[in-house]
matplotlib code that plots the C-alpha trace (Angstrom):
import matplotlib.pyplot as plt

x = [34.6, 35.5, 32.9, 33.9, 32.0, 32.2, 31.5, 32.1, 28.7, 30.0, 31.9, 29.0, 26.7, 29.2, 29.5, 25.7, 25.2, 27.8, 26.3, 22.9, 24.3, 26.1, 23.4, 25.9, 25.7, 27.6, 29.9, 31.0, 31.7, 33.7, 35.7, 36.5, 37.6, 39.9, 41.4, 42.1, 43.7, 45.9, 46.9, 48.0, 50.0, 51.7, 52.6, 54.0, 56.0, 57.5, 58.3, 60.2, 62.1, 62.9, 64.4, 66.4, 67.7, 68.7, 70.5, 72.4, 73.5, 77.3, 77.2, 75.0, 77.2, 80.3, 78.5, 76.0, 77.1, 74.8, 72.6, 69.0, 68.4, 65.3, 64.9, 62.5, 62.5, 65.4, 67.7, 68.8, 67.0, 68.1, 69.9, 70.4, 71.5, 68.2, 65.3, 62.7, 64.4, 64.8, 61.2, 60.0, 62.0, 60.8, 57.2, 57.6, 59.2, 57.2, 54.0, 52.2, 54.3, 55.9, 59.4, 61.4, 63.3, 65.7, 68.8, 72.1, 74.0, 76.5, 75.3, 72.9, 69.2, 67.1, 63.8, 61.8, 58.4, 56.0, 54.6, 52.6, 54.1, 57.7, 59.6, 61.7, 64.1, 63.8, 66.6, 64.4, 61.4]
y = [-10.8, -14.4, -16.9, -19.4, -22.6, -24.1, -27.8, -28.5, -28.4, -27.8, -24.7, -23.4, -23.8, -22.0, -19.1, -18.8, -18.9, -16.2, -14.1, -14.4, -13.7, -10.6, -9.4, -9.3, -10.7, -14.0, -12.3, -9.8, -12.5, -14.5, -11.4, -10.5, -14.1, -14.1, -10.7, -11.9, -15.1, -13.1, -10.7, -13.6, -15.1, -11.8, -11.3, -14.9, -14.3, -11.0, -12.6, -15.4, -12.9, -10.8, -13.9, -14.6, -11.0, -11.1, -14.4, -13.0, -9.7, -10.4, -11.6, -8.7, -6.2, -7.6, -7.5, -4.7, -2.1, 1.0, -0.5, -1.7, -5.4, -7.2, -10.6, -13.2, -16.9, -16.3, -15.0, -11.6, -11.1, -7.5, -4.6, -0.9, 2.3, 3.9, 2.3, 3.7, 2.2, -1.1, -1.1, -0.4, -3.3, -5.7, -4.8, -5.3, -8.7, -10.0, -8.1, -8.4, -11.3, -10.6, -9.3, -7.6, -4.5, -3.3, -1.2, -3.0, -1.3, -2.3, -4.7, -3.3, -3.3, -3.1, -1.5, -2.9, -1.7, -2.9, 0.0, 0.0, -3.0, -2.8, -3.0, -0.1, 0.5, 3.3, 5.1, 5.5, 7.1]
z = [79.1, 79.6, 80.7, 83.4, 84.1, 87.5, 87.7, 91.3, 93.0, 96.5, 95.3, 93.3, 96.3, 98.6, 96.2, 95.8, 99.6, 100.1, 97.4, 99.2, 102.6, 101.4, 99.0, 96.1, 92.6, 92.2, 89.7, 92.3, 94.9, 92.3, 91.3, 94.9, 95.6, 92.5, 93.4, 97.0, 95.7, 93.2, 95.9, 98.1, 95.3, 94.7, 98.5, 98.6, 95.5, 96.7, 100.1, 98.3, 96.1, 99.2, 100.9, 97.8, 97.7, 101.3, 100.9, 97.9, 99.5, 99.4, 95.8, 94.7, 96.4, 94.6, 91.2, 91.3, 94.0, 94.0, 91.2, 91.4, 90.7, 89.6, 91.3, 89.8, 90.8, 93.1, 90.3, 89.1, 85.8, 85.2, 86.8, 86.2, 88.1, 86.8, 88.7, 86.3, 83.2, 85.1, 86.2, 82.6, 81.2, 84.0, 83.4, 79.6, 80.2, 83.2, 83.2, 86.5, 87.9, 91.3, 90.6, 93.4, 92.5, 95.2, 95.6, 96.3, 99.1, 101.7, 104.4, 106.9, 107.5, 104.3, 104.7, 101.8, 100.8, 98.2, 96.3, 93.1, 91.5, 92.8, 96.0, 97.1, 99.9, 102.4, 100.5, 97.5, 99.1]

ax = plt.figure().add_subplot(projection="3d")
ax.plot(x, y, z, "-o")
ax.set_aspect("equal")
plt.show()
């Protein structure tokens, strides 16, 4: 386990007060705060990648029709007809970073869902 030293007195005081009010150890309060923050970053990242995917629909359809694409930092970083292979490569390369994986199909409404580390369209469920 990694030790973390907090030097900001106001933050330390807030954490200690919250731990007392909720009758939880300080470590548990900190772990929950970090988890919440990381979840928020992931949601924001996937939202941004989804917006990029939607903005690139015409280009993607011309280049990758019927394939799944992986979008990271607003760019296609990989693609494959086999979503499982694509997901495996993406996780090896990017770990837990928010990467959108979605099926490229003709224009229409995409029903994107975030599920267990990847986004899927309603067609894939």
